C-alpha positions in Angstrom: -1.9 28.0 5.0 1.5 29.3 6.4 0.7 27.5 9.7 0.2 24.3 8.2 3.5 24.5 6.4 4.9 25.9 9.9 3.9 22.5 10.9 4.8 20.1 8.4 8.3 21.9 8.3 8.4 21.1 11.8 7.3 17.9 11.5 9.9 16.9 8.6 12.6 18.3 10.8 11.6 16.1 13.8 11.4 13.0 11.7 15.1 13.5 10.3 16.4 13.7 13.8 14.4 10.9 14.8 16.4 9.0 11.6 19.9 10.2 12.7 19.2 9.6 16.1 18.0 5.8 15.1 21.1 5.6 13.2 23.0 6.2 16.5 20.9 4.1 18.7 17.9 2.2 17.6 16.4 1.2 20.8 16.1 4.5 22.1 13.6 5.8 19.6 10.2 6.4 20.3 7.0 6.1 17.9 5.1 9.3 19.0 6.5 12.3 16.9 4.1 14.6 18.0 6.6 15.0 21.3 9.5 16.2 19.3 7.0 19.4 18.2 6.1 19.8 21.5 9.2 22.6 21.5 7.4 24.0 18.6 3.9 23.7 18.4 1.4 22.5 21.0 -0.3 19.2 20.0 -3.6 17.5 21.2 -3.8 14.2 20.7 -6.1 11.8 21.6 -5.4 8.3 23.7 -7.3 6.7 21.0 -4.8 8.3 18.0 -2.0 7.0 20.1 -3.1 3.6 20.9 -4.1 3.3 17.2 -0.4 4.2 15.9 1.1 2.2 18.2 -0.9 -0.6 17.2 -0.5 0.0 13.9 3.3 -0.1 14.6 3.5 -3.4 16.6 1.0 -5.0 13.7 4.1 -4.1 11.0 6.7 -5.5 13.7 4.9 -8.6 13.8 4.8 -8.4 10.0 8.4 -8.2 9.9 9.4 -10.7 12.8 7.0 -13.5 9.8 8.9 -12.3 6.7 5.5 -10.7 5.2 6.7 -6.9 4.6 7.5 -8.3 1.0 3.4 -9.3 0.2 1.8 -6.8 -1.9 -1.6 -6.9 -3.5 -2.6 -6.9 -7.2 -6.1 -6.5 -8.9 -7.2 -9.8 -11.2 -9.3 -8.8 -13.8 -9.9 -11.9 -15.7 -10.2 -15.5 -14.3 -11.7 -18.1 -16.7 -11.0 -21.6 -17.7 -13.3 -21.7 -20.8 -12.8 -22.7 -24.5 -11.8 -19.5 -25.4 -9.7 -18.9 -22.2 -6.5 -18.1 -23.6 -7.8 -15.3 -26.6 -9.7 -13.7 -24.0 -7.0 -13.5 -21.6 -4.7 -12.2 -23.7 -7.6 -10.0 -25.2 -8.5 -8.4 -21.5 -4.0 -7.5 -21.1 -3.9 -6.0 -24.3 -7.3 -4.0 -23.0 -5.9 -2.8 -20.3 -2.6 -1.5 -21.1 -4.4 0.8 -23.6 -6.3 2.0 -20.5 -3.3 1.7 -18.7 -0.4 2.4 -19.7 2.8 2.1 -17.4 0.7 -0.3 -14.9 1.9 -3.6 -14.7 -0.1 -6.4 -16.0 0.7 -10.4 -15.8 -0.9 -13.0 -17.7 -0.6 -16.7 -15.9 -2.2 -20.4 -16.3 -2.6 -22.5 -13.1 -4.6 -25.4 -14.6 -7.3 -25.1 -16.0 -7.5 -21.3 -15.2 -6.1 -18.5 -17.0 -5.4 -15.2 -15.3 -4.5 -11.6 -15.9 -3.3 -9.6 -12.9 -2.5 -5.9 -12.8 -0.8 -3.5 -10.6 1.2 -4.3 -7.5 0.1 -2.0 -4.7 1.8 -1.8 -1.2 -1.2 -2.4 1.1 -4.8 -3.7 -0.1 -6.4 0.3 0.7 -4.3 1.4 -2.0 -5.4 -1.7 -4.1 -8.9 -0.9 -3.4 -8.7 2.4 -4.2 -7.6 1.5 -7.6 -10.2 -1.0 -7.8 -13.0 1.5 -7.7 -11.8 2.6 -11.2 -10.5 -0.6 -12.7 -14.3 -2.5 -11.8 -16.3 0.2 -14.8 -14.0 -1.6 -17.0 -14.0 -5.0 -15.8 -16.5 -6.0 -13.7 -15.7 -8.9 -12.3 -12.4 -7.4 -11.1 -10.9 -8.2 -7.2 -8.1 -8.4 -5.1 -5.4 -10.5 -4.7 -2.5 -11.4 -2.4 0.7 -11.0 -4.0 3.3 -13.8 -2.2 
């Protein structure tokens, strides 16, 4: 346990040093944080892990260049256009608020559909984790992209 805490402490120090270095010269900083730990820890990292990390960073840079960084995900718990859709959407929103206080809930109407959307998740994976619990109470719930 002490070894793991030591590794995390060293990683935190390296990341802090990287942030300071990036403020001084943003172009000089590279994305392999584990190289910074080589003074203190021997890390055996496969090339696949390094390639996956670099691919992730490149995807994020492309998303930022395309203006998609503010894109988030939400979970739609109600979506209907029936005769009682308005009152049912209000009831679904109230029921969700009681079950999950503190989670944002929004109701909207786009002709002819009443919609109830909950949460605000930075990644689709975060939304999928939340969906696992929400789908137990709202079986027709699904993930939507917030734009």
